[in-house]
C-alpha positions in Angstrom: 16.6 76.5 21.9 14.7 73.1 22.2 15.8 70.5 19.6 12.9 69.3 17.4 13.4 65.7 18.7 12.6 66.8 22.3 9.6 69.0 21.1 7.3 66.1 21.8 5.8 65.4 25.2 7.6 62.6 27.1 4.6 60.4 26.8 4.3 60.9 23.1 8.2 60.4 22.7 8.0 57.0 24.6 5.0 56.0 22.4 6.9 56.9 19.3 10.0 54.9 20.3 7.9 51.9 21.3 6.1 51.9 18.0 9.2 52.5 16.1 11.1 49.7 17.7 8.0 47.3 17.2 7.9 48.2 13.5 11.7 47.7 13.1 11.6 44.4 15.0 8.6 43.2 12.9 10.4 44.1 9.7 13.6 42.4 11.0 11.8 39.1 12.1 9.1 38.9 9.4 8.6 35.2 8.4 9.9 34.4 5.0 7.1 33.5 2.6 7.2 30.1 0.8 4.6 28.8 -1.6 4.6 25.0 -2.1 2.7 23.4 -5.1 1.5 19.9 -4.5 1.3 17.3 -7.2 -2.3 16.3 -6.4 -5.2 17.2 -4.2 -5.1 17.4 -0.3 -4.5 13.8 0.9 -2.2 11.9 3.2 0.3 11.7 0.3 1.4 15.2 1.4 0.8 14.8 5.1 4.3 15.9 6.1 3.8 19.3 4.7 0.4 19.9 6.3 1.7 18.5 9.7 4.7 20.9 9.5 2.4 23.8 9.1 -0.1 22.7 11.6 2.4 21.8 14.3 4.3 25.1 13.9 7.5 23.5 12.5 7.6 26.0 9.6 6.9 28.9 12.0 9.8 27.8 14.2 11.9 28.1 11.1 10.7 31.6 10.6 8.6 30.5 7.5 5.1 31.5 6.3 4.3 28.6 4.1 1.3 28.4 1.8 0.4 24.9 0.5 -1.4 24.8 -2.8 -3.3 21.6 -3.6 -3.0 20.2 -7.1 -5.6 18.6 -9.3 -6.2 17.2 -12.7 -5.6 20.3 -14.5 -2.6 21.4 -12.5 1.0 20.6 -13.6 3.5 21.6 -10.9 6.3 22.3 -13.5 4.0 24.8 -15.3 3.1 26.4 -12.0 6.7 27.0 -10.9 7.7 28.1 -14.5 5.0 30.7 -14.4 6.0 32.0 -10.9 3.2 30.5 -9.0 5.3 28.5 -6.5 8.7 28.6 -5.0 9.0 24.8 -4.7 6.9 21.9 -6.1 6.3 18.2 -5.4 6.8 16.2 -8.5 7.9 12.7 -9.6 11.5 12.5 -11.0 10.5 11.2 -14.5 8.3 14.3 -15.0 10.9 16.6 -13.6 13.6 15.3 -15.8 11.5 15.2 -18.9 10.5 18.8 -18.1 14.1 19.9 -17.7 15.0 18.4 -21.0 12.2 20.3 -22.6 13.6 23.5 -21.2 12.2 24.2 -17.7 15.4 23.7 -15.5 14.0 22.0 -12.4 16.4 20.9 -9.7 15.8 18.2 -7.1 16.7 19.7 -3.7 15.3 16.9 -1.5 13.7 13.5 -1.7 11.2 12.7 1.1 9.9 9.6 -0.6 12.6 6.8 -0.5 10.5 4.3 -2.4 8.0 4.0 -5.3 4.3 3.1 -4.7 3.3 2.7 -8.4 1.6 -0.5 -9.7 -0.4 -1.7 -12.5 -3.5 -3.6 -11.2 -5.4 -6.0 -13.5 -8.6 -8.0 -13.2 -7.7 -11.7 -12.6 -10.5 -12.8 -14.9 -8.6 -11.4 -17.9 -6.1 -14.1 -17.7 -3.1 -11.7 -17.2 -0.7 -13.4 -15.1 2.7 -12.2 -16.3 4.2 -9.2 -18.3 4.0 -11.4 -21.5 0.3 -11.2 -21.2 0.1 -7.5 -21.7 0.4 -7.9 -25.5 -2.8 -6.7 -27.3 -4.3 -5.6 -24.0 -5.9 -2.3 -23.0 -3.9 -0.6 -20.0 -5.0 2.5 -18.2 -2.3 5.1 -17.9 -2.2 8.5 -16.2 -0.8 11.4 -18.2 0.4 14.9 -17.3 3.8 13.7 -16.6 2.7 10.5 -14.8 3.0 8.5 -18.0 6.8 8.3 -18.1 7.5 5.4 -15.7 4.8 3.4 -17.7 6.3 4.3 -21.0 9.8 3.4 -19.9 8.5 0.0 -18.7 6.8 -0.8 -22.0 9.9 0.2 -23.9 11.9 -2.2 -21.7 9.4 -4.9 -22.7 9.6 -4.0 -26.4 5.9 -3.3 -26.4 4.6 -0.5 -28.7 2.0 1.9 -27.1 0.3 3.1 -30.2 -2.4 0.3 -30.2 -0.7 -1.6 -33.1 -1.1 -5.4 -33.1 1.4 -7.0 -30.7 1.6 -4.0 -28.6 -0.7 -2.5 -26.0 -3.6 0.0 -26.3 -3.2 2.9 -23.9 -6.4 4.2 -22.3 -5.9 7.7 -21.0 -6.9 7.1 -17.4 -8.7 9.7 -15.4 -7.9 10.0 -11.7 -10.3 7.3 -10.6 -10.6 3.5 -11.0 -13.7 3.4 -13.2 -11.9 1.8 -16.2 -11.2 -1.4 -14.2 -14.5 -1.5 -12.4 -16.4 -0.9 -15.6 -14.2 -3.3 -17.6 -13.0 -0.6 -20.0 -9.4 -1.6 -19.4 -7.7 -4.9 -18.5 -5.4 -3.2 -16.1 -5.0 0.3 -14.7 -2.4 2.4 -13.0 -2.6 2.4 -9.3 -0.7 3.6 -6.2 -0.1 1.3 -3.2 -1.5 4.0 -0.9 -4.5 5.2 -3.0 -6.2 3.7 -6.1 -5.5 0.0 -5.2 -7.5 0.6 -2.0 -10.3 2.4 -4.1 -10.7 -0.7 -6.0 -11.0 -2.8 -2.9 -13.4 -0.3 -1.3 -15.6 -0.5 -4.5 -16.1 -4.2 -3.6 -13.5 -6.1 -5.4 -11.3 -8.7 -3.4 -7.6 -9.0 -3.5 -7.9 -12.5 -5.1 -9.8 -11.0 -8.0 -6.8 -8.8 -8.8 -3.3 -9.4 -10.2 -0.9 -6.7 -9.1 2.5 -5.7 -10.8 4.7 -3.5 -8.6 7.1 -1.3 -10.4 9.6 -2.0 -7.7 9.4 -5.7 -8.3 9.8 -5.3 -12.0 13.0 -3.3 -12.0 11.3 -0.2 -13.4 10.7 1.8 -10.2 11.6 5.5 -10.5 11.7 8.1 -7.9 8.4 9.7 -7.0 7.5 12.6 -4.6 10.6 14.9 -4.4 11.0 18.7 -3.9 12.0 20.8 -7.0 12.9 24.3 -7.5 14.1 26.4 -10.5 17.8 26.3 -11.1 18.2 30.1 -11.4 17.0 30.6 -7.8 19.6 28.5 -6.3 22.1 31.2 -7.2 20.6 33.3 -4.4 22.1 32.4 -1.0 19.0 33.7 0.8 16.8 31.4 -1.3 19.0 28.4 -0.5 18.9 29.3 3.2 15.0 29.6 3.0 14.7 26.3 1.3 17.0 24.6 3.8 14.7 25.7 6.6 11.7 24.6 4.6 13.1 21.1 3.9 14.2 20.8 7.5 10.8 21.7 8.9 9.1 19.4 6.2 11.2 16.4 7.1 10.3 17.1 10.8 6.6 17.0 9.6 7.1 13.7 7.9 8.9 12.2 11.0 5.9 13.4 13.1 3.4 11.8 10.6 5.1 8.4 10.9 5.0 8.6 14.7 1.5 10.0 15.0 -0.3 8.7 11.9 -3.9 9.2 13.4 -3.2 12.9 14.3 -1.6 13.4 10.8 -4.8 12.0 9.2 -6.9 14.5 11.2 -4.6 17.3 10.1 -5.1 16.4 6.5 -8.7 16.1 6.7 -8.9 19.5 8.4 -7.0 20.9 5.4 -9.3 19.3 2.9 -11.5 22.1 1.8 -13.3 19.9 -0.7 -14.5 17.6 1.9 -14.0 14.7 -0.6 -11.6 12.6 1.6 -12.8 10.2 4.2 -11.1 9.2 7.5 -11.0 5.5 6.5 -9.3 5.9 3.2 -6.9 8.5 4.5 -5.9 6.3 7.5 -5.1 3.5 5.0 -3.2 5.9 2.8 -1.2 7.4 5.7 -0.2 3.8 6.8 1.1 3.1 3.1 2.7 6.5 2.5 4.6 6.1 5.8 6.2 3.0 4.3 7.5 5.0 1.4 9.0 7.8 3.5 10.5 5.7 6.2 14.3 5.8 6.3 14.6 9.0 4.2 16.3 11.9 5.8 15.5 13.9 2.7 18.8 13.4 0.9 18.5 11.8 -2.6 20.3 8.6 -2.9 22.7 8.7 -5.9 21.9 5.0 -6.7 18.2 5.8 -6.7 18.8 8.8 -9.0 21.1 6.8 -11.4 18.6 3.9 -11.6 15.9 6.4 -12.5 18.0 8.0 -15.2 18.9 4.6 -16.7 15.3 3.6 -16.8 14.2 6.8 -18.4 17.1 6.7 -21.0 16.4 3.0 -22.0 14.0 2.0 -24.8 16.0 2.3 -28.0 15.2 5.2 -30.4 12.5 6.9 -28.3 13.6 7.2 -24.7 11.7 9.3 -22.2 14.9 11.4 -21.9 17.5 11.5 -24.6 20.5 12.4 -22.8 22.2 12.2 -19.3 20.9 15.2 -17.3 23.4 17.8 -16.0 22.7 19.7 -12.9 19.3 18.1 -12.3 20.0 17.6 -8.6 21.9 19.4 -5.7 22.9 18.7 -2.2 23.5 22.4 -1.3 20.0 22.7 0.2 19.7 19.3 2.0 23.1 19.6 3.5 22.2 22.8 5.1 18.9 21.4 6.1 20.4 18.4 7.8 22.6 20.6 9.9 19.5 22.3 11.1 17.8 19.0 11.9 20.6 17.9 14.3 
């Protein structure tokens, strides 16, 4: 009696075996999906991730990465808390404040080694030193970006409620109009973005007075990679994030070595068409200065400094207690082995 397995014709049998093997192989080697939520819109600030995707670095790590741009109404901590991302780009002050409020974000890697945050003032206002901030109007970003500024003002013992002897805070949009239109004496800027928007608008460097957070001892860590603490209990997730971080750092290294190509990749991913080659080229140059020297591992001294700054300020600090479990090396240590 013929076995049912052999009831098929030889040709059909071979086809079934081939198809079956193909499906099994596909299932076995299907790329792991990763969703990354950026802190802001598509621009050279995030070039490393776009480069890693475009150059196939993620694919080589068996990853299928979706990069989600941010925007004025998008808060990365809210996105990841709601299940909309596996990993987010955020600033450490925002992440630590969010953690204290109940969303347990954990830093798994720190591509940005240095801070690019500044306060840029019109020279004609007469502001020359921090002592001149008193009774002035200062533009400040919110949605988690205000924490470094608030920590700085607390260090200077300047109230931010607009009362006499303090500063008046103007809730700054994500543009430089308040400075150009003289609605604020100073505005928040980044070395790689808004400062050059002011210059491109026609103002000259000598018409500006710049206060860099790094020079004032209030620089906190910026673009890092964060995940939810509970997910780190899953070894498969840790492995996936290690591959993601390794490929991302490869993307950043490539962007530093090939800035012009990196800019083209960023522009190709800008579906809004709002970015220009000139501005993104400038941004790429400045961003590369902030990532240079970083292998992705958070420096403990940088972390400790950030925490100290955020806990300063007397009765109303940005964070009220020393964070516990807010960082981990379990992912980056695995990633560094993959990067050798």
